[in-house]
C-alpha positions in Angstrom: 73.2 111.3 94.8 72.9 111.6 98.6 70.1 114.1 99.1 69.2 116.4 102.0 72.1 115.6 103.7 71.2 118.5 106.4 73.7 120.8 104.7 72.2 124.2 105.6 74.0 123.5 109.1 77.3 124.2 107.8 76.4 128.0 107.9 77.4 128.0 111.7 80.9 128.1 110.2 80.5 131.8 109.1 79.9 133.0 112.6 83.3 131.2 114.0 85.7 132.7 111.4 84.1 136.1 112.5 86.0 135.2 115.9 89.2 135.3 114.0 88.7 139.1 112.9 87.5 139.7 116.6 90.9 138.3 117.5 92.8 140.3 114.8 91.1 143.4 116.3 91.9 142.9 119.5 95.9 141.9 118.7 97.4 145.7 117.4 100.6 143.7 116.3 98.0 141.6 113.9 95.6 144.1 112.4 96.8 147.1 110.6 95.6 149.8 108.0 94.5 149.3 104.6 97.9 150.0 102.8 99.7 147.7 100.2 100.0 144.1 101.5 97.5 144.7 104.6 94.3 143.5 105.3 91.2 145.7 106.0 90.1 144.3 109.2 87.6 147.3 109.8 84.2 146.3 111.1 82.3 148.5 108.8 78.9 150.1 109.6 76.7 148.2 112.2 74.0 150.7 112.5 71.8 149.4 109.3 70.5 145.9 108.6 72.1 143.3 106.5 70.6 140.2 104.5 73.0 137.4 104.1 71.7 134.6 102.1 73.0 130.7 103.1 72.5 128.0 100.4 73.0 124.4 101.3 74.0 122.7 97.9 72.6 119.2 97.1 75.9 117.8 95.4 77.4 114.4 95.2 79.4 113.8 98.3 83.0 114.5 98.0 82.6 116.5 94.6 82.9 120.0 96.4 81.9 121.6 93.0 78.9 123.5 94.7 76.5 122.4 91.6 73.3 121.2 92.0 69.8 122.3 93.7 69.8 124.4 96.8 68.5 121.9 99.4 68.1 124.8 102.1 67.5 128.5 101.6 67.8 130.4 104.6 68.3 134.6 105.0 69.9 135.6 108.1 68.6 139.2 108.5 70.8 141.3 110.9 68.5 143.9 112.2 69.3 147.6 112.8 71.1 148.4 116.0 68.5 147.3 118.8 66.4 145.2 116.6 66.1 141.3 116.6 67.9 139.4 114.3 66.0 136.8 112.2 66.8 133.3 110.3 63.9 133.3 107.5 63.5 130.0 105.8 62.4 129.7 102.3 61.1 126.0 101.8 62.8 124.4 98.7 59.3 123.1 97.4 58.1 126.6 97.0 56.4 127.1 93.6 58.0 130.0 91.6 58.1 131.0 87.7 61.5 130.9 86.5 61.8 132.9 83.3 63.0 130.4 80.4 61.9 127.6 82.5 58.3 128.0 83.5 57.1 127.1 86.9 59.2 125.2 89.0 60.2 124.9 92.7 62.4 127.6 94.2 65.6 125.1 94.8 65.8 124.9 90.8 66.9 128.7 90.3 70.2 128.3 91.3 70.8 125.1 88.6 69.2 127.2 85.8 70.6 130.8 86.7 73.0 130.7 89.7 73.0 132.9 92.5 71.6 135.9 90.4 68.3 134.0 89.5 68.0 132.8 92.9 68.5 136.2 94.7 66.0 137.5 91.9 63.3 135.2 92.9 63.8 135.8 96.7 63.5 139.5 95.9 60.2 138.9 93.9 58.8 136.9 96.5 60.0 138.6 99.5 61.3 142.1 98.9 64.7 141.4 100.4 67.7 142.4 98.7 70.7 140.0 99.4 73.7 141.7 100.4 76.2 138.6 100.6 75.7 134.9 99.8 77.3 131.7 101.1 77.3 128.4 99.6 77.9 125.2 101.6 78.2 121.5 101.0 77.4 118.6 103.2 80.6 117.6 105.3 81.5 120.9 107.2 78.8 120.5 109.4 79.9 117.1 111.3 83.5 118.4 111.7 82.4 121.9 113.1 80.4 120.4 115.5 82.9 117.9 116.9 85.7 120.8 116.7 83.2 122.6 119.2 82.6 119.5 121.6 79.3 119.0 120.6 75.9 120.7 121.2 72.8 120.4 123.9 69.5 119.7 122.0 66.1 118.9 123.8 64.1 116.4 121.9 60.2 116.3 122.5 59.1 114.0 120.1 60.7 110.4 119.3 62.6 110.9 116.0 62.9 107.4 114.3 64.1 107.8 110.9 66.4 104.9 109.1 66.8 107.6 105.7 68.6 110.1 108.1 69.9 107.8 110.6 68.0 109.8 113.3 67.1 107.3 116.7 66.1 109.4 119.6 63.6 109.4 121.9 62.3 112.3 123.8 65.0 113.8 126.2 68.2 115.8 126.3 71.2 115.0 124.2 74.7 116.4 123.9 75.0 115.5 120.2 78.2 114.9 118.1 78.5 115.7 114.6 76.8 112.6 113.3 74.1 112.8 115.8 73.2 116.3 115.1 73.5 115.8 111.3 70.9 112.7 111.8 68.7 115.0 113.7 68.8 117.9 111.2 68.0 115.7 108.3 65.0 113.9 110.0 61.7 114.3 108.1 59.8 111.3 109.5 57.3 113.6 111.5 53.8 114.9 110.7 54.8 117.7 108.7 57.8 116.5 107.0 59.9 119.1 105.4 58.3 122.1 107.7 59.1 120.1 110.6 62.8 119.7 109.5 63.3 123.2 108.8 62.1 123.7 112.5 64.8 121.6 113.8 67.1 123.1 111.4 66.4 126.6 113.0 66.6 125.4 116.4 69.7 123.7 115.9 71.7 126.7 114.4 69.9 128.7 117.1 71.2 126.7 120.1 74.8 126.5 118.6 74.9 130.3 118.1 73.5 130.6 121.8 75.7 127.9 123.3 79.1 128.3 121.5 79.6 131.8 120.2 81.8 133.2 122.6 85.6 134.3 123.1 86.5 130.9 124.3 85.8 129.4 120.8 88.7 131.9 119.7 91.0 128.9 120.3 89.4 126.6 117.7 89.3 128.8 115.1 92.6 127.5 113.3 90.5 123.9 112.7 87.4 126.0 111.9 88.9 127.8 109.0 90.4 124.7 107.6 86.7 123.6 107.6 85.7 126.6 105.8 88.4 126.8 103.1 87.2 123.3 102.3 83.3 123.2 102.5 82.2 126.6 102.0 82.1 129.1 98.7 81.0 132.9 99.3 81.5 136.5 98.4 82.0 137.6 102.3 85.0 139.9 102.8 86.8 139.9 106.1 84.9 143.0 107.2 81.3 141.1 106.8 82.6 138.2 108.9 83.7 141.0 111.4 80.4 142.5 111.3 78.5 139.4 111.7 81.0 138.5 114.4 80.6 141.7 116.3 76.4 141.3 116.3 76.4 137.9 117.4 79.0 138.1 120.2 77.4 141.1 122.0 73.7 140.5 121.2 71.5 138.6 123.5 71.6 135.8 120.6 67.6 135.7 121.2 66.9 135.5 117.2 63.5 135.0 115.5 63.2 131.7 113.9 60.6 131.9 111.1 59.6 130.3 107.9 57.6 132.2 105.1 53.7 131.1 105.0 52.8 128.5 102.3 50.1 126.2 101.4 50.5 122.8 100.2 49.5 121.9 96.7 49.6 118.9 93.9 50.0 120.1 90.5 50.4 117.9 87.5 51.3 115.2 90.2 54.2 117.4 91.6 54.0 118.6 95.1 54.5 122.2 95.8 54.3 124.6 98.5 52.3 127.6 97.3 53.4 131.0 98.6 51.0 134.4 97.9 53.6 137.2 97.4 51.6 139.8 99.3 50.9 137.4 102.0 54.7 136.8 102.6 55.5 140.5 102.1 53.2 141.3 104.9 54.3 138.6 107.2 58.1 139.4 106.8 57.3 143.3 107.4 57.0 142.4 111.1 60.8 141.2 111.2 62.6 143.1 108.6 63.6 146.1 110.8 
């Protein structure tokens, strides 16, 4: 098992599929109504908020069965019109009580009860109701970054980690897929996985700021191929369109937050403890 492959980063592909929808909307001879044999390309209601759940699945490389623990859990909260959007990370080591399985880390919920159990745990912890879910495996990330021509990343402290492959001194890099993956996987810093979450959110935000624009439309055929191989979701074409519209026409200044937790070692197992009331009060500042 090749663990912690930085698989969360593949979530960026959803934003580029949305560009296909934008293209279809702009071309009358492609878009149409909702009659028989036609695809509904309507954008839908953009005035209210949405909560999209992205799960990076820790699965054996090359298997593609979307089975395993959720190595990364990110909620993309699209705020009501005029409000900032938020990337909300839930650390995989957060301690929760799973019905029928006792106390566990939250990344085990998907193993025991699939998406529904995990969504229920997220709701109990945060009061966030999930609208749609996307599961991602590991390999799409490198392909997408390379298709887009790399992403510029600023590193402010040395990152040298033989496990992730990261080998960076402070500076500015235009990273290809392999480099960006090693950057996202690196845990060899003072706060370990919490630092890794910060890097994940920063990288995702930079991809959205630098690469989500109309010029990316020409690259969508290759991106769609990656999407078909490396993701599994219940997103409709309208959902992709909604996300694409928001991101294309927003300032892409997105809140990047992680729920508050404290470290604890219980029966020899390392956990992050989250107080539900504290978490909900903290998130109330961002869920508009």
